[in-house]
N, C-alpha and C positions, 0 to 999 in steps of 0.2 A: 686216249685223247677225247673220245666221245663221252666217256664217263665223267671226265673233268668238266667238259662243256655243259653236260646235263646238271652236274652239281652246282656249277657257277650260275646257271639259269635259275635253279631252285633258290639259291641264296639271294639273287637279284629280285625274284618274285616276292620272297619273304620280306625283303627290305621295303619294297613298294607297298606291301600290305601294312607294314609298321608305320609308314608315312601317314596312313589314313587316321591314325590316332594322335598325330603330332599337332601341336598348337597352330602350326602353319600348314595344316593339311590342305586348305583350299588353294593357296599358291602352288603347293607341291602337286596337287591334282592337275592344275593348269599346265605345269611344266611336264608332267608325265604324258598328258594328253597331247601336248604340242610335239614332244620328241617322238612319241610312238607313231605319229603320222608319217615320219620319214625314215627313222632308223632305230629307235629304242624298241627292244623286243617285248616288253611287258605292257599289256593293254591297260587303259585307265579303269576298266571295269573292276580290276582287282582292288582299286581304292573306292570306287563309287559304292559298292555294296556295303562295306563296313561303315563308311561315312553316313550313308542313308539310314543304316540301322541305328547308329548312335544319335543322329539328329533327324528324326523322321520328318519334322516340320520343315526342314530345309532341303527336301529332296529335289524340288524344282531348281533351286539355286545351284545345288551340286551338279545336276544334269546340265545346266546352262554353262557352268564353269568348264566342264569337260567338253561340251560342244564347242565353245569359243576357242579353247586351247587346241582342240583337235583340228578344227577347220583352219585356224591360223597355221598350225603345223603342216597341214595338207598343202598349203601354198609354199611352205619351205620345200616340201618334197617335189612340188611342181617346179620350183626354181632349180633344184638340184638336177632334175631331168632336163630342163630347158637350157641352163647355162653351164652345168658342171657334169654332164653325162660321162664324158671320157675320163675326167679326173676323179669323180666321186660316185656318181649314180651307178655305174657298172659294177664297182667294187661292192656297194651295198647289196645289190641284187645277187651278186655272186656269193656273198657271205651267207645269205639266206637260201641259196640254191634256187633262185627264182628266174634265172636267165632264160630257160626254155619257155616258161610260162609268159615271160615278158615279150618274147618274140611273137608268140601267138596273139597276145593282147594288141600289139601294134596293128595287126591286120583287121581287127574288129572295131577299132576306134572310129573309123570314118563314119559309120552309121550308128553305132551303139555306144559311143563314148560316155554319154551321160548315164545311161543305164548301167554300164559296167562300173562307173564310179559309185553310183548309188548302192549297188549290190555289195561292192567291197567295203563301203562305209558302214553298211548295216549288218552284214553277215560276218562270220569269223574268217572270211577270205582276207588275204594280205593287203590291207588298205595302203600300206606304205609302198608296195610295188606299183599299185595303180596310181598313186600320186606322182611318183617319179615317171612312170610311163606317160601320164597325161602331159607332163612337161616336155618329154622327148618328142612326142607327136604334135605338140603345139595346140592342144585342145583349147577351145574357147574358154577364157577365164571365167566368164559369168556362168556358163553352163557347168563348169567344173565346181565353182563355189556353191551354186545352188544344189547340185546333186550331192556334194559332200555334206552340206548342211542338212539336207533332207534325210540322208542315210544315217549320219552320225546322230542327228537329233532324235530320230525314231529309236535308234538303238539305246542311247544313253538315258532317254526318258523312260523307256521300258525297264532298263536295268536299275535305275534309281527308284522307280515307282514300286517295283515288286517288294523290296525290303521295307519301304516306307509303309506299305499297306498290309503286307503279310508277315512282317517281322522275320524272325530267325528261319521260319519255314521257307522263306524265299531263297535264302542262301543255300539251303539243302536242295531246293528245286533247281536252282541254277547249276549247282555242281552236278546233280544227277542227270540233267538233260543237256549239259554242255556239248557232249559228243553228238547227241542227236541233232542239236542246233547246227553243229559244224557240217554234218552230212546233209542236212536239209539245205543249208546255204550252198554247198557244192552242187547238189542236185538242181537247185534253182539256177545257178550259174550255167551248168551244163545245158539245161533246157533253153536258156537264152541264146547260148552259142549255137545250138542245133537249129533254133528258129531263125537266127540270123543267117546261118549257112544255107537254109532252105528258101529263104526269102528272095 
């Protein structure tokens, strides 16, 4: 069962990368960024890198498309949490095995909601879980939108700028250090949690 799930994810990831070379790549990027913010498992970064490599002069436009799609999708995740938690939100978090993490997030939102959203938007932490959690706890919409835009914007502009300015070397750099970035993001999130607990 697990092997089949991993194989299916690999095929899905490859399909998303192929979309980057399609003549309708930009609308496809917006769609992937939108859906990834609430339920789709493949991040838009998989399209941003090859698109920025192919059209380096359009790297800002590519980053903006991903940003707009992702923030709009974040509001869908928020809506799922706010209106459809029992029917849909809980099932999505259970599928990704994020239920326990979600329960902990609820306790931190009162004081650290915007920071949590920013960290999840910028780092490899599960942004979709945070968008849904934000809706469940009724986080302020303006704060949610600004934190999402800041985190996603920083992330996508960096991911698009690297291949635009470094070429193929950037793709190798991103692949080589993806795991390091994940651990750094987790360490940063843990530091925030500890600081909040001690405050």
